[in-house]
N, C-alpha and C positions, 0 to 999 in steps of 0.2 A: 585562644589561650584565656582562662578567666583570670580575672583581676584578683590578687592577694587583697584580704581584707585585714586592714590593721585593728588587731585586738585591743590595742590600747587606745584607740579613738574614743569608745564609749566613756572612758575615764574623763577624758579631755573634756567631752560634751556634756559631762556631769557638772564640771566645774562652772559652768555658764551662769552668768549674775552673781558669781561669789565673790565678794570683798572680804579680803583678810588683813587685819593688822599685822603687821611684821617686825615689831621692835618694842621693846619693854616699856617706852613713852608714850607709845601709841600714836607717833606721828607720822610713819611710814606705814602705807598699805599697798595692797595690790588687789588688781582687779580682772575677771576672766569675763571675756565676751566670746562666745563660740555657738555658730550655729550651722547646720548642715545646710548645705547648698547644692546645686546639681554640680557635677564634675566639668569644668572648662578648662581651656588651655591655660588661663591666668590662676585658677584656683583647682589645680588637678588633686586635689585632696578631697573635695567635696565637703570643705568647711571653709566659712568665712571667720577669721579669728582675730583677737587682740588680746594679748596678755602683758599687763603694764604695772610699772611699779612708781609710785608717786611720793613725792616727798610730803612735810608738813603743810607746804604753802599748795599743794595739790599739782605743782608741776612735775611733768612726766619726765621720771630719770632714766626707765628703762622700758622698752617695748618692743615685743616680738608682734608682728603683724601681717597680712596679706590684702591689705587696703589699697595699695596702688602699686607701681612698679618704680623701680629705683636702679640707679647705676645706668650699666648698659642695657638691663631689659626692658623690652618694648612690649606694648598691646600683644595678647596672645601669647606671652611666655608667663612663667609663674611667677608671683608676685611677692613671694615670702621675703621678709628682710627684718629688720631689727635696728633699735633706737637705743643707743646708750650715752646717757646724757646728752651732748649737742651733737653727736655724730649717728649716721646712718649708714647702713650695709646691707649687701645684700646677704640671705640666710639660706642654707640649703637644706631645706626640709627634707626629713626621713620617713620620720613617722610621729605618731603624737607622744610617746614616752620619751624620745629625745628632744623633742621640742620644750617638753616640760622641765627635763634634767638642764638643758642649756639654758633656759629663763632663770630657773631656781638659781644655778650657776653664778650667771650673771647680775642678779638681784644680790647675793652674798657678796660679790666682789664689789659693788658700788655701795652697799652699807659699810663694809669695812673700809672702804677707801673715805668714806663720810664720817668714820668714828661711831657708827651708830652701834654696831656689833664687834665684838673682838676678833 
């Protein structure tokens, strides 16, 4: 059975290296690091990714990545997870479009909580 290709993956990969200011005062910014890699049990989507929101002091406020296992996951299992302020949790990666939507939703939530955006 042929593996289905994620048609939105190219959009995510095109964001690699982008840094975007996301508030009117210019203090909060997001960074995208996305690289194609061979498919593995830990990274079954064929990408190594880190999508982050940073505050004015550079502190990471939000992050979605697959750099290491978290929670009950072990080596040999998908490593997708998210950071939100000081918490970390597993993330159920579905496709690149959903990852981007979930990231931006969380960014908006945190910026609203901090009073940065209405």
